[in-house]
C-alpha positions, 0 to 999 in steps of 0.5 A: 484529474483521476490521477490526482484523486487516486493519489489523495486517496492514497495518502489518506489511507497511508495517513490512517494507517500511520495514524492508527498504526494498522495496516489492512492486508486482507480480510482478517489480516492486519499488521500492526505497530511499527511495521504498520505505520511504515508500509502507511508512510511508503503509501503516503509517498505516492503523490510526491513520488509521482510529482518529482517523476513528473518535474524530472521527465519535464526536465529531461524530455520536455513538453512531449513528456505530456503525451505518456504522463498518465501512464509513468503516474500510474506506473508510479502508483502501482509500484508505490502500492506494491512496495507497501503491500510487499513490506506489510505482507513480509511482517504480517503475523503468520495466520494460525488455522482454526483449532478444532476441538478434539474428538470426544470418544463414544461413551461405551 
């Protein structure tokens, strides 16, 4: 049940990024535009990817897949999140250090 909630939260985050074209990486760094939308689209794929992996697992292994399905779902969520954030980090605009005003020499 918790993994379903995680999948829904990831999908909602991806949908918000897809609609607003803003994908937040960390405080003060946001990937915008097409790259933000693509990263959001990757996050939306989290829930369908886990469903696909679960169906393939049940087809290949059978009922014993239930024993480790949670671990597989966590791994798929982790991989999807890593791909989305890796893509966004690769296409993030470089942050410039804050500009300091030039030092004014003292008046004679």
